[in-house]
Phi, psi and omega in degrees: 000137183275127181273139180232155178226155181254128181249127179274119182269124178243159180301141179283160182242128178253135177204179181223149173239103185067238178258020179251120177272133185235155176229127180251125179245111179295137175226166182273164177297326180297320179293322178296318180295320180295321178293323179294319180295320180294319180295320181292321181292331180277331187262337184258125181246357181222155179299326182298317179293324179295320179294317180298319181292321183285344181277353178292132183272073180266122181293143179284147183285177177289177184298317177249093179288163182234128175259124184250125174245148184225158173210145181292133182291131181246352184231176183290337181295316180290323182291334180256026181295156182255132180287171184292339181273003176094356180256142178293137181264126180283141180294139178260108185249171178296327178297321178294323179297319179290325182293324183269355181286125182287142181287146180295136181272139179246140180287134178295142180290137178284137179293150180296135181296139178286146179298135179271081183201183183289157178258118191243154169201160181243129184209167175252130178290158183247148177288159181302327181298323180286315180296328177294317179297316179296322178297320178295321178297315181295321179298319181290313184291323182291339178286352182265008176057044175279146180283072186225141170267108187278149179288136179290158185297329181269008186247009179281129176196166177262101184284130176257319179213130171260120184266318181092195182280132180225156175300156185298320180297318179294323179298321179292320177296320178295320179297316180294317180295320180292318181295331181266007182285133178256105184271138180270345184277133175274193178302144186243126180262121179220176181210159179288151184229220187280169175270150179199187181206147173255146353283350178184168181290338178282337178220068186288130176238322179240123181262136186210167169249125182284165179238143180231169180113226183278060181288337177292320176293325177295320177294322177295321176298317179297321179293322178300317180290325180297324178298317177296318181294321179297321177296334178266017178060037176258129180289129183249138179293130184264356180294156179300137183280123176238097184299133183200167175240120187283128175268324181180175181230137181293144177285166182290336187262041179280151179251184183291341181280347185300314178303320178293316180298322180291318178299319178295323179292318179297329183270357183295148183300321183293323178288318179297328179298327179279314187288327185288357176248089182292152180245123177273138177207173185234139174264115182234006183205142172234146189228141169270114184255152166246130182261127176253114179273114182237169181298325181281352182131181181281141175237136187248132180244131180277122179261323179199153182221154179227133174271141179267000000 
């Protein structure tokens, strides 16, 4: 006898998931069971397969199961479909996936470790008459509340080469090479000159007193020392040498008025009274210094010296 079942047909439901338009057709549990029996009879050809299929613990559906069919939306009606909660659902496209995909993060490169060694430079010491003049200038200029870090009284010298921090082994080789250096330049006669600033008066960063006199011999002395440093793989500054004595360095928080304030300070009568009296002196010695940076300020240690 042929078994028949009655299926209650209900209106279908249309909705969309993203840009996919779907149709839901309610069917009865009997129709679902009949479809399952037909599928099992067509696919299973042996008792073992039938037992394996029937042993799957698949939960039975509700009384009125729903069959959902879908098709990709091709028109504006499907793209503007309204979700079941009453709000329009925006289409989810490949462009949106790329737009919201976060970029891969890269770890920042670690800075190269600084050499754990002494901080070195080569300079010529100054006579007391020059350091006294520089001290009076700093006292006068610092009273004007300029945004400048002024040079300490014990830190005035004529710098020829700044080497920086080097490993201890390299520092010892530099000390030995410097001590054995045979300089051809004799004593150098120079004098204090005008006031100035690097890189220029419109953007002053380093404040200084210039030097005049035998500056060509001073440059030749600097070149002799540079040759020794290059042989020791020390980088030497290639900029043109402008001999000067540093008074101070501008702070990072300077404003646009600072160049004007500095020019007015340089032209003040009290400052001109000091600068307009040049001091003649002689450079007869150069020293390899080690700089110790301490809370109270920089302290300089003499490692080796050469007489001119």
